[in-house]
A tleap script that builds the chain and sets N, CA, C and O, in Angstrom:
source leaprc.protein.ff14SB
mol = sequence {
  NMET GLU CYS VAL ASP VAL LYS PRO ARG VAL
  HIE TRP ARG ASP LEU ILE ILE GLY VAL ALA
  GLY ALA TRP LEU VAL ALA SER PRO THR VAL
  LEU GLY TYR GLY LEU ASP GLU THR ALA SER
  ALA ASN ALA ILE GLY VAL GLY TRP CYS LEU
  MET ILE PHE CYS VAL ILE SER ALA TRP ARG
  LEU LYS ASP LEU GLY ASN GLU ILE LEU ASN
  ILE VAL PHE GLY SER TRP LEU ALA LEU SER
  PRO TYR SER LEU GLY PHE SER GLY ASP ARG
  ALA ALA ALA LEU ASN ALA ILE SER VAL GLY
  LEU ILE VAL ALA ALA LEU ALA VAL TRP ASP
  LEU HIE SER THR ALA LYS PRO CGLU
}
set mol.1.N position { -41.748 18.675 -17.863 }
set mol.1.CA position { -42.654 17.812 -17.133 }
set mol.1.C position { -42.299 16.278 -16.689 }
set mol.1.O position { -42.508 15.476 -17.599 }
set mol.2.N position { -41.799 15.702 -15.459 }
set mol.2.CA position { -41.183 14.638 -15.574 }
set mol.2.C position { -42.645 13.492 -14.920 }
set mol.2.O position { -43.518 13.732 -14.085 }
set mol.3.N position { -42.401 12.415 -15.640 }
set mol.3.CA position { -43.080 11.548 -15.389 }
set mol.3.C position { -42.843 11.013 -14.361 }
set mol.3.O position { -41.645 10.745 -14.274 }
set mol.4.N position { -43.578 10.640 -13.285 }
set mol.4.CA position { -43.092 9.733 -12.196 }
set mol.4.C position { -44.214 8.112 -11.882 }
set mol.4.O position { -45.432 8.002 -11.740 }
set mol.5.N position { -43.438 7.402 -11.878 }
set mol.5.CA position { -43.749 5.786 -12.002 }
set mol.5.C position { -44.393 5.622 -10.409 }
set mol.5.O position { -43.555 5.512 -9.513 }
set mol.6.N position { -45.885 5.602 -10.017 }
set mol.6.CA position { -46.078 5.324 -9.031 }
set mol.6.C position { -46.578 3.849 -8.688 }
set mol.6.O position { -47.306 3.696 -7.707 }
set mol.7.N position { -46.229 2.834 -9.422 }
set mol.7.CA position { -46.809 1.790 -9.312 }
set mol.7.C position { -46.224 1.122 -8.186 }
set mol.7.O position { -44.998 1.038 -8.127 }
set mol.8.N position { -47.038 0.577 -7.170 }
set mol.8.CA position { -46.798 -0.170 -5.928 }
set mol.8.C position { -45.789 -1.171 -6.104 }
set mol.8.O position { -45.516 -1.327 -7.294 }
set mol.9.N position { -45.224 -1.812 -5.415 }
set mol.9.CA position { -44.010 -2.689 -5.125 }
set mol.9.C position { -44.606 -3.711 -4.488 }
set mol.9.O position { -45.107 -3.566 -3.373 }
set mol.10.N position { -44.606 -4.877 -5.162 }
set mol.10.CA position { -45.147 -5.969 -4.356 }
set mol.10.C position { -44.096 -7.144 -4.199 }
set mol.10.O position { -43.572 -7.666 -5.183 }
set mol.11.N position { -43.845 -7.496 -2.999 }
set mol.11.CA position { -43.088 -8.847 -2.992 }
set mol.11.C position { -43.784 -9.900 -2.886 }
set mol.11.O position { -44.929 -9.810 -2.442 }
set mol.12.N position { -43.283 -11.062 -3.245 }
set mol.12.CA position { -43.755 -12.236 -3.634 }
set mol.12.C position { -43.907 -12.927 -2.086 }
set mol.12.O position { -44.559 -13.922 -1.769 }
set mol.13.N position { -43.344 -12.332 -1.518 }
set mol.13.CA position { -43.500 -12.738 0.203 }
set mol.13.C position { -44.466 -12.104 0.911 }
set mol.13.O position { -44.816 -12.500 2.023 }
set mol.14.N position { -44.904 -11.209 0.403 }
set mol.14.CA position { -46.235 -10.490 1.059 }
set mol.14.C position { -47.541 -11.098 0.789 }
set mol.14.O position { -48.582 -11.244 1.430 }
set mol.15.N position { -47.032 -11.470 -0.641 }
set mol.15.CA position { -48.376 -12.336 -1.227 }
set mol.15.C position { -48.383 -13.600 -0.433 }
set mol.15.O position { -49.348 -14.107 0.138 }
set mol.16.N position { -47.498 -13.907 -0.473 }
set mol.16.CA position { -47.597 -15.725 0.415 }
set mol.16.C position { -48.186 -15.400 1.812 }
set mol.16.O position { -48.943 -16.212 2.344 }
set mol.17.N position { -47.870 -14.272 2.399 }
set mol.17.CA position { -48.372 -14.100 3.655 }
set mol.17.C position { -49.849 -13.545 3.686 }
set mol.17.O position { -50.463 -13.595 4.751 }
set mol.18.N position { -50.471 -12.993 2.505 }
set mol.18.CA position { -51.676 -12.860 2.366 }
set mol.18.C position { -52.465 -14.117 2.107 }
set mol.18.O position { -53.598 -14.277 2.561 }
set mol.19.N position { -51.818 -15.031 1.342 }
set mol.19.CA position { -52.404 -16.218 1.143 }
set mol.19.C position { -52.626 -17.044 2.491 }
set mol.19.O position { -53.526 -17.869 2.653 }
set mol.20.N position { -51.846 -16.756 3.251 }
set mol.20.CA position { -51.453 -17.569 4.759 }
set mol.20.C position { -52.664 -16.956 5.460 }
set mol.20.O position { -53.513 -17.716 5.927 }
set mol.21.N position { -52.799 -15.655 5.564 }
set mol.21.CA position { -53.871 -15.204 6.230 }
set mol.21.C position { -55.443 -15.507 5.703 }
set mol.21.O position { -56.384 -15.449 6.494 }
set mol.22.N position { -55.626 -15.849 4.230 }
set mol.22.CA position { -56.705 -16.332 3.650 }
set mol.22.C position { -56.995 -18.066 4.326 }
set mol.22.O position { -58.021 -18.580 4.772 }
set mol.23.N position { -55.555 -18.626 4.144 }
set mol.23.CA position { -56.037 -20.125 4.828 }
set mol.23.C position { -56.339 -19.837 6.450 }
set mol.23.O position { -57.085 -20.557 7.114 }
set mol.24.N position { -55.860 -19.037 6.812 }
set mol.24.CA position { -56.110 -18.776 8.640 }
set mol.24.C position { -57.821 -19.069 8.786 }
set mol.24.O position { -58.470 -19.938 9.368 }
set mol.25.N position { -58.216 -17.778 7.878 }
set mol.25.CA position { -59.950 -17.583 7.735 }
set mol.25.C position { -60.580 -18.860 7.434 }
set mol.25.O position { -61.578 -19.103 8.113 }
set mol.26.N position { -60.243 -19.709 6.600 }
set mol.26.CA position { -60.576 -21.017 6.123 }
set mol.26.C position { -60.469 -22.342 7.267 }
set mol.26.O position { -61.256 -23.232 7.587 }
set mol.27.N position { -59.042 -21.967 7.702 }
set mol.27.CA position { -58.673 -23.417 8.434 }
set mol.27.C position { -59.573 -24.019 9.623 }
set mol.27.O position { -59.407 -25.178 10.002 }
set mol.28.N position { -60.635 -23.078 10.246 }
set mol.28.CA position { -61.237 -23.837 11.273 }
set mol.28.C position { -62.010 -24.795 10.708 }
set mol.28.O position { -61.859 -25.933 11.152 }
set mol.29.N position { -63.041 -24.575 9.581 }
set mol.29.CA position { -63.803 -24.955 8.703 }
set mol.29.C position { -63.124 -26.363 8.085 }
set mol.29.O position { -63.534 -27.516 8.220 }
set mol.30.N position { -61.931 -25.867 7.351 }
set mol.30.CA position { -61.377 -26.915 6.346 }
set mol.30.C position { -60.947 -28.105 7.419 }
set mol.30.O position { -61.212 -29.295 7.248 }
set mol.31.N position { -60.291 -27.604 8.466 }
set mol.31.CA position { -59.509 -28.381 9.283 }
set mol.31.C position { -60.456 -29.229 10.556 }
set mol.31.O position { -60.097 -30.235 11.167 }
set mol.32.N position { -61.530 -28.598 10.687 }
set mol.32.CA position { -62.720 -29.348 11.393 }
set mol.32.C position { -62.297 -28.696 12.901 }
set mol.32.O position { -62.410 -29.497 13.829 }
set mol.33.N position { -62.000 -27.843 13.123 }
set mol.33.CA position { -61.800 -27.143 14.646 }
set mol.33.C position { -62.544 -25.925 14.776 }
set mol.33.O position { -62.087 -25.062 15.526 }
set mol.34.N position { -63.765 -25.690 14.082 }
set mol.34.CA position { -64.689 -24.632 14.127 }
set mol.34.C position { -65.239 -24.757 15.639 }
set mol.34.O position { -65.323 -23.705 16.271 }
set mol.35.N position { -65.514 -25.627 16.095 }
set mol.35.CA position { -66.218 -25.742 17.222 }
set mol.35.C position { -65.185 -25.365 18.774 }
set mol.35.O position { -65.494 -25.222 19.957 }
set mol.36.N position { -64.155 -25.322 18.184 }
set mol.36.CA position { -63.343 -24.588 19.429 }
set mol.36.C position { -63.190 -22.830 19.133 }
set mol.36.O position { -62.532 -22.202 18.304 }
set mol.37.N position { -64.141 -22.395 20.246 }
set mol.37.CA position { -64.218 -20.784 19.583 }
set mol.37.C position { -62.825 -20.307 19.890 }
set mol.37.O position { -62.580 -19.304 19.219 }
set mol.38.N position { -61.626 -20.739 20.819 }
set mol.38.CA position { -60.849 -20.034 21.123 }
set mol.38.C position { -59.835 -20.118 19.668 }
set mol.38.O position { -59.405 -19.167 19.014 }
set mol.39.N position { -59.653 -21.437 19.455 }
set mol.39.CA position { -58.671 -21.559 18.159 }
set mol.39.C position { -59.365 -20.754 16.860 }
set mol.39.O position { -58.858 -20.033 16.001 }
set mol.40.N position { -60.585 -21.140 17.067 }
set mol.40.CA position { -61.195 -20.495 15.718 }
set mol.40.C position { -60.809 -18.886 15.696 }
set mol.40.O position { -59.954 -18.408 14.951 }
set mol.41.N position { -61.529 -18.208 16.567 }
set mol.41.CA position { -61.243 -16.845 16.787 }
set mol.41.C position { -59.905 -16.305 16.454 }
set mol.41.O position { -59.785 -15.256 15.820 }
set mol.42.N position { -58.949 -16.966 16.849 }
set mol.42.CA position { -57.459 -16.492 17.063 }
set mol.42.C position { -57.234 -16.993 15.570 }
set mol.42.O position { -56.670 -16.086 14.958 }
set mol.43.N position { -57.441 -17.993 14.828 }
set mol.43.CA position { -57.045 -18.075 13.269 }
set mol.43.C position { -57.739 -17.027 12.702 }
set mol.43.O position { -57.030 -16.115 12.276 }
set mol.44.N position { -59.349 -16.867 12.540 }
set mol.44.CA position { -59.925 -15.993 11.924 }
set mol.44.C position { -59.039 -14.347 12.005 }
set mol.44.O position { -58.613 -13.657 11.079 }
set mol.45.N position { -58.997 -14.108 13.538 }
set mol.45.CA position { -58.603 -12.723 13.692 }
set mol.45.C position { -56.988 -12.384 12.993 }
set mol.45.O position { -56.605 -11.428 12.319 }
set mol.46.N position { -56.431 -13.337 13.371 }
set mol.46.CA position { -55.291 -13.184 12.880 }
set mol.46.C position { -54.896 -13.513 11.092 }
set mol.46.O position { -53.943 -13.226 10.367 }
set mol.47.N position { -56.059 -14.181 10.922 }
set mol.47.CA position { -56.078 -14.298 9.065 }
set mol.47.C position { -56.344 -13.004 8.575 }
set mol.47.O position { -55.649 -12.497 7.695 }
set mol.48.N position { -57.397 -12.388 9.141 }
set mol.48.CA position { -57.792 -10.983 8.579 }
set mol.48.C position { -57.099 -9.929 8.751 }
set mol.48.O position { -57.327 -8.948 8.044 }
set mol.49.N position { -55.903 -9.898 9.924 }
set mol.49.CA position { -55.171 -9.216 10.148 }
set mol.49.C position { -53.940 -9.039 8.629 }
set mol.49.O position { -53.596 -8.095 7.918 }
set mol.50.N position { -53.680 -10.169 8.681 }
set mol.50.CA position { -52.315 -10.678 7.328 }
set mol.50.C position { -52.887 -10.078 6.392 }
set mol.50.O position { -52.343 -9.137 5.815 }
set mol.51.N position { -54.351 -10.618 6.012 }
set mol.51.CA position { -54.750 -10.157 4.552 }
set mol.51.C position { -55.010 -8.861 4.765 }
set mol.51.O position { -55.011 -8.317 3.661 }
set mol.52.N position { -55.198 -8.203 5.483 }
set mol.52.CA position { -55.308 -6.593 5.732 }
set mol.52.C position { -53.807 -6.173 5.163 }
set mol.52.O position { -53.533 -5.828 4.013 }
set mol.53.N position { -53.136 -6.269 6.015 }
set mol.53.CA position { -51.838 -5.972 5.865 }
set mol.53.C position { -50.908 -6.305 4.619 }
set mol.53.O position { -49.812 -5.799 4.377 }
set mol.54.N position { -51.473 -7.108 4.004 }
set mol.54.CA position { -51.000 -7.410 2.689 }
set mol.54.C position { -51.603 -6.849 1.791 }
set mol.54.O position { -51.008 -7.048 0.732 }
set mol.55.N position { -52.990 -5.897 1.587 }
set mol.55.CA position { -53.357 -5.284 0.839 }
set mol.55.C position { -52.554 -4.019 0.969 }
set mol.55.O position { -52.070 -3.463 -0.016 }
set mol.56.N position { -52.411 -3.546 2.269 }
set mol.56.CA position { -51.655 -2.172 2.706 }
set mol.56.C position { -50.314 -2.184 1.867 }
set mol.56.O position { -49.892 -1.360 1.055 }
set mol.57.N position { -49.618 -3.722 2.447 }
set mol.57.CA position { -48.205 -3.736 1.877 }
set mol.57.C position { -47.790 -3.680 -0.053 }
set mol.57.O position { -46.790 -3.401 -0.714 }
set mol.58.N position { -49.366 -4.170 -0.388 }
set mol.58.CA position { -48.926 -4.043 -1.945 }
set mol.58.C position { -49.332 -2.795 -2.664 }
set mol.58.O position { -49.160 -2.553 -3.859 }
set mol.59.N position { -49.979 -1.926 -1.622 }
set mol.59.CA position { -50.259 -0.725 -2.189 }
set mol.59.C position { -49.330 0.506 -1.686 }
set mol.59.O position { -49.411 1.638 -2.164 }
set mol.60.N position { -48.669 0.226 -0.922 }
set mol.60.CA position { -47.805 1.213 -0.332 }
set mol.60.C position { -46.453 1.697 -1.203 }
set mol.60.O position { -45.650 1.000 -1.824 }
set mol.61.N position { -46.496 2.948 -1.041 }
set mol.61.CA position { -45.683 3.912 -2.015 }
set mol.61.C position { -44.171 3.978 -1.088 }
set mol.61.O position { -43.092 4.186 -1.643 }
set mol.62.N position { -44.295 3.791 0.204 }
set mol.62.CA position { -43.200 3.886 0.761 }
set mol.62.C position { -43.105 2.434 1.982 }
set mol.62.O position { -44.134 1.844 2.313 }
set mol.63.N position { -41.875 2.081 2.465 }
set mol.63.CA position { -41.876 1.068 3.578 }
set mol.63.C position { -42.693 1.729 4.592 }
set mol.63.O position { -42.468 2.893 4.924 }
set mol.64.N position { -43.844 0.871 5.209 }
set mol.64.CA position { -44.339 1.378 6.804 }
set mol.64.C position { -43.921 0.451 7.805 }
set mol.64.O position { -44.109 0.576 9.015 }
set mol.65.N position { -43.393 -0.402 7.273 }
set mol.65.CA position { -43.042 -1.318 8.805 }
set mol.65.C position { -43.785 -2.467 8.737 }
set mol.65.O position { -43.560 -3.200 9.701 }
set mol.66.N position { -44.588 -2.900 7.959 }
set mol.66.CA position { -45.386 -3.948 8.049 }
set mol.66.C position { -45.011 -5.226 8.354 }
set mol.66.O position { -45.756 -6.132 8.727 }
set mol.67.N position { -43.421 -5.285 8.122 }
set mol.67.CA position { -42.554 -6.468 8.303 }
set mol.67.C position { -42.698 -6.909 9.596 }
set mol.67.O position { -42.892 -8.081 9.919 }
set mol.68.N position { -42.563 -5.582 10.635 }
set mol.68.CA position { -42.623 -5.710 12.242 }
set mol.68.C position { -43.640 -6.496 12.617 }
set mol.68.O position { -43.471 -7.507 13.300 }
set mol.69.N position { -44.892 -6.049 12.156 }
set mol.69.CA position { -46.259 -6.548 12.655 }
set mol.69.C position { -46.189 -7.949 12.227 }
set mol.69.O position { -46.376 -8.749 13.144 }
set mol.70.N position { -45.948 -8.491 10.972 }
set mol.70.CA position { -46.093 -9.505 10.833 }
set mol.70.C position { -45.172 -10.480 11.054 }
set mol.70.O position { -45.367 -11.605 10.592 }
set mol.71.N position { -43.964 -10.165 11.840 }
set mol.71.CA position { -43.327 -10.811 12.571 }
set mol.71.C position { -44.152 -11.202 14.141 }
set mol.71.O position { -44.231 -12.279 14.732 }
set mol.72.N position { -44.641 -9.982 14.453 }
set mol.72.CA position { -45.411 -10.202 15.917 }
set mol.72.C position { -46.879 -11.243 15.534 }
set mol.72.O position { -47.450 -12.108 16.199 }
set mol.73.N position { -47.056 -10.853 14.577 }
set mol.73.CA position { -48.158 -11.865 14.265 }
set mol.73.C position { -48.006 -13.269 13.991 }
set mol.73.O position { -48.849 -14.102 14.322 }
set mol.74.N position { -46.872 -13.550 13.354 }
set mol.74.CA position { -46.418 -14.726 13.224 }
set mol.74.C position { -45.939 -15.587 14.457 }
set mol.74.O position { -45.992 -16.813 14.551 }
set mol.75.N position { -45.417 -14.603 15.463 }
set mol.75.CA position { -44.581 -15.336 16.852 }
set mol.75.C position { -45.838 -15.600 17.164 }
set mol.75.O position { -46.196 -16.767 17.321 }
set mol.76.N position { -46.642 -14.621 17.292 }
set mol.76.CA position { -48.102 -14.750 18.220 }
set mol.76.C position { -48.729 -16.292 17.920 }
set mol.76.O position { -48.876 -17.207 18.730 }
set mol.77.N position { -49.034 -16.264 16.544 }
set mol.77.CA position { -49.646 -17.243 16.043 }
set mol.77.C position { -48.935 -18.925 16.503 }
set mol.77.O position { -49.544 -19.993 16.577 }
set mol.78.N position { -47.373 -18.628 16.770 }
set mol.78.CA position { -46.552 -20.009 17.143 }
set mol.78.C position { -46.758 -20.287 18.505 }
set mol.78.O position { -46.574 -21.368 19.065 }
set mol.79.N position { -47.206 -19.100 19.057 }
set mol.79.CA position { -47.474 -19.140 20.645 }
set mol.79.C position { -48.649 -19.397 20.905 }
set mol.79.O position { -48.715 -20.174 21.857 }
set mol.80.N position { -49.709 -19.081 20.467 }
set mol.80.CA position { -50.961 -18.906 20.783 }
set mol.80.C position { -51.489 -20.206 21.159 }
set mol.80.O position { -52.446 -20.127 21.928 }
set mol.81.N position { -51.082 -21.548 20.786 }
set mol.81.CA position { -51.760 -22.511 21.047 }
set mol.81.C position { -51.451 -22.943 23.003 }
set mol.81.O position { -52.175 -23.467 23.850 }
set mol.82.N position { -50.098 -22.422 23.036 }
set mol.82.CA position { -50.057 -22.809 24.331 }
set mol.82.C position { -50.532 -21.462 25.292 }
set mol.82.O position { -51.081 -21.522 26.392 }
set mol.83.N position { -50.245 -20.547 24.722 }
set mol.83.CA position { -50.989 -19.198 25.368 }
set mol.83.C position { -52.180 -19.034 25.796 }
set mol.83.O position { -52.564 -18.542 26.857 }
set mol.84.N position { -53.061 -19.688 24.480 }
set mol.84.CA position { -54.724 -19.436 24.497 }
set mol.84.C position { -55.281 -21.093 25.357 }
set mol.84.O position { -56.448 -21.467 25.474 }
set mol.85.N position { -54.191 -21.730 25.784 }
set mol.85.CA position { -54.539 -23.110 25.836 }
set mol.85.C position { -55.491 -23.981 25.233 }
set mol.85.O position { -56.421 -24.453 25.887 }
set mol.86.N position { -55.234 -24.334 23.470 }
set mol.86.CA position { -55.614 -24.866 22.828 }
set mol.86.C position { -54.598 -26.051 22.302 }
set mol.86.O position { -54.939 -26.877 21.456 }
set mol.87.N position { -53.452 -26.021 22.851 }
set mol.87.CA position { -52.365 -27.009 22.569 }
set mol.87.C position { -53.078 -28.421 22.176 }
set mol.87.O position { -52.752 -29.066 21.179 }
set mol.88.N position { -54.001 -28.777 23.007 }
set mol.88.CA position { -54.518 -30.332 22.916 }
set mol.88.C position { -55.227 -30.794 21.711 }
set mol.88.O position { -55.526 -31.971 21.508 }
set mol.89.N position { -55.490 -29.784 20.900 }
set mol.89.CA position { -56.302 -29.932 19.791 }
set mol.89.C position { -55.225 -29.988 18.503 }
set mol.89.O position { -54.950 -28.940 17.919 }
set mol.90.N position { -54.758 -30.989 18.180 }
set mol.90.CA position { -53.739 -31.183 17.383 }
set mol.90.C position { -53.569 -30.308 16.084 }
set mol.90.O position { -52.592 -29.652 15.724 }
set mol.91.N position { -54.918 -30.502 15.423 }
set mol.91.CA position { -55.086 -29.657 13.914 }
set mol.91.C position { -54.970 -28.202 14.242 }
set mol.91.O position { -54.246 -27.458 13.580 }
set mol.92.N position { -55.733 -27.760 15.338 }
set mol.92.CA position { -55.528 -26.268 15.532 }
set mol.92.C position { -54.141 -25.845 15.940 }
set mol.92.O position { -53.577 -24.793 15.640 }
set mol.93.N position { -53.641 -26.934 16.746 }
set mol.93.CA position { -52.304 -26.363 17.076 }
set mol.93.C position { -51.172 -26.443 16.056 }
set mol.93.O position { -50.329 -25.547 16.012 }
set mol.94.N position { -51.137 -27.346 15.349 }
set mol.94.CA position { -50.231 -27.545 14.455 }
set mol.94.C position { -50.247 -26.650 13.277 }
set mol.94.O position { -49.287 -26.406 12.546 }
set mol.95.N position { -51.550 -26.152 13.174 }
set mol.95.CA position { -51.657 -24.877 11.818 }
set mol.95.C position { -51.057 -23.456 12.478 }
set mol.95.O position { -50.183 -22.750 11.973 }
set mol.96.N position { -51.723 -23.239 13.675 }
set mol.96.CA position { -51.018 -21.961 14.408 }
set mol.96.C position { -49.590 -21.833 14.171 }
set mol.96.O position { -49.011 -20.957 13.528 }
set mol.97.N position { -49.102 -22.842 14.791 }
set mol.97.CA position { -47.594 -23.088 14.881 }
set mol.97.C position { -47.007 -23.004 13.167 }
set mol.97.O position { -46.430 -21.998 12.755 }
set mol.98.N position { -47.138 -23.625 12.720 }
set mol.98.CA position { -46.590 -23.769 11.361 }
set mol.98.C position { -46.804 -22.837 10.443 }
set mol.98.O position { -45.916 -22.428 9.694 }
set mol.99.N position { -48.114 -22.391 10.430 }
set mol.99.CA position { -48.294 -21.018 9.579 }
set mol.99.C position { -47.304 -19.896 10.434 }
set mol.99.O position { -46.405 -19.228 9.924 }
set mol.100.N position { -47.692 -19.881 11.763 }
set mol.100.CA position { -46.952 -18.641 12.465 }
set mol.100.C position { -45.661 -18.481 12.189 }
set mol.100.O position { -45.224 -17.345 12.010 }
set mol.101.N position { -44.785 -19.673 12.105 }
set mol.101.CA position { -43.243 -19.739 11.690 }
set mol.101.C position { -43.266 -19.123 10.561 }
set mol.101.O position { -42.861 -17.966 10.451 }
set mol.102.N position { -43.902 -20.049 9.244 }
set mol.102.CA position { -43.845 -19.453 8.044 }
set mol.102.C position { -44.093 -17.967 7.543 }
set mol.102.O position { -43.394 -17.394 6.708 }
set mol.103.N position { -45.163 -17.454 8.164 }
set mol.103.CA position { -44.979 -15.728 8.209 }
set mol.103.C position { -44.033 -15.154 8.967 }
set mol.103.O position { -43.485 -14.115 8.598 }
set mol.104.N position { -43.742 -15.734 10.064 }
set mol.104.CA position { -42.514 -14.691 10.714 }
set mol.104.C position { -41.015 -14.858 9.808 }
set mol.104.O position { -40.173 -13.967 9.699 }
set mol.105.N position { -40.942 -16.085 9.271 }
set mol.105.CA position { -39.612 -16.430 8.398 }
set mol.105.C position { -39.949 -15.646 7.417 }
set mol.105.O position { -39.031 -14.878 7.131 }
set mol.106.N position { -41.298 -15.463 6.501 }
set mol.106.CA position { -41.208 -14.995 5.282 }
set mol.106.C position { -40.834 -12.926 5.625 }
set mol.106.O position { -40.315 -12.081 4.895 }
set mol.107.N position { -41.431 -12.835 7.100 }
set mol.107.CA position { -41.425 -11.358 7.008 }
set mol.107.C position { -39.868 -11.320 7.504 }
set mol.107.O position { -39.166 -10.788 6.645 }
set mol.108.N position { -39.409 -11.585 8.229 }
set mol.108.CA position { -37.949 -11.366 8.458 }
set mol.108.C position { -37.025 -11.555 7.172 }
set mol.108.O position { -36.049 -10.832 6.968 }
set mol.109.N position { -37.447 -12.670 6.254 }
set mol.109.CA position { -36.825 -12.381 4.996 }
set mol.109.C position { -36.760 -10.947 4.218 }
set mol.109.O position { -35.771 -10.408 3.721 }
set mol.110.N position { -38.059 -10.508 4.260 }
set mol.110.CA position { -38.394 -9.731 3.219 }
set mol.110.C position { -37.736 -8.385 4.094 }
set mol.110.O position { -37.138 -7.511 3.467 }
set mol.111.N position { -37.893 -8.301 5.519 }
set mol.111.CA position { -37.558 -7.154 6.311 }
set mol.111.C position { -35.887 -7.314 5.833 }
set mol.111.O position { -35.338 -6.213 5.797 }
set mol.112.N position { -35.118 -8.298 5.519 }
set mol.112.CA position { -33.671 -8.349 5.504 }
set mol.112.C position { -33.304 -8.000 4.010 }
set mol.112.O position { -32.212 -7.509 3.722 }
set mol.113.N position { -34.252 -8.273 3.104 }
set mol.113.CA position { -33.930 -7.894 1.973 }
set mol.113.C position { -33.915 -6.800 1.193 }
set mol.113.O position { -33.324 -6.497 0.156 }
set mol.114.N position { -35.023 -6.041 2.213 }
set mol.114.CA position { -35.080 -4.847 1.958 }
set mol.114.C position { -34.614 -3.652 2.431 }
set mol.114.O position { -34.816 -2.502 2.042 }
set mol.115.N position { -33.701 -4.269 3.682 }
set mol.115.CA position { -32.854 -3.388 4.335 }
set mol.115.C position { -31.824 -2.547 3.618 }
set mol.115.O position { -30.863 -3.049 3.034 }
set mol.116.N position { -32.054 -1.276 3.681 }
set mol.116.CA position { -30.970 -0.315 2.882 }
set mol.116.C position { -29.706 0.213 3.580 }
set mol.116.O position { -29.712 1.098 4.436 }
set mol.117.N position { -28.507 -0.500 3.069 }
set mol.117.CA position { -27.631 -0.004 4.167 }
set mol.117.C position { -27.139 1.391 4.338 }
set mol.117.O position { -27.159 2.088 3.323 }
set mol.118.N position { -26.653 1.981 5.570 }
set mol.118.CA position { -26.742 3.247 5.497 }
set mol.118.C position { -25.476 3.772 5.184 }
set mol.118.O position { -25.325 4.988 5.062 }
savepdb mol mol.pdb
quit
């Protein structure tokens, strides 16, 4: 009988994306834009999604393509101040754009580094 190692593989980039999600959830209160309902709901909603996908990523045994979803979430975050109309709120907009670019870049890096040549 052969023992199979089923430990999940966790990439440090996935963990950073999870931390970025936690920051997004806390950022409306920390940065003081909690009264802007649109910016707050966007940050908190996307933050929770990133954290959930981080947990899924940490426990997957096969790659389920969460990098693509992280690229979509990161891109949305970067565009959301203009799409949702809170680009005038400097703290909220700068936070969404910078975290979005970081998340998308880490997801692209993760996708590229785990791609298997055919």
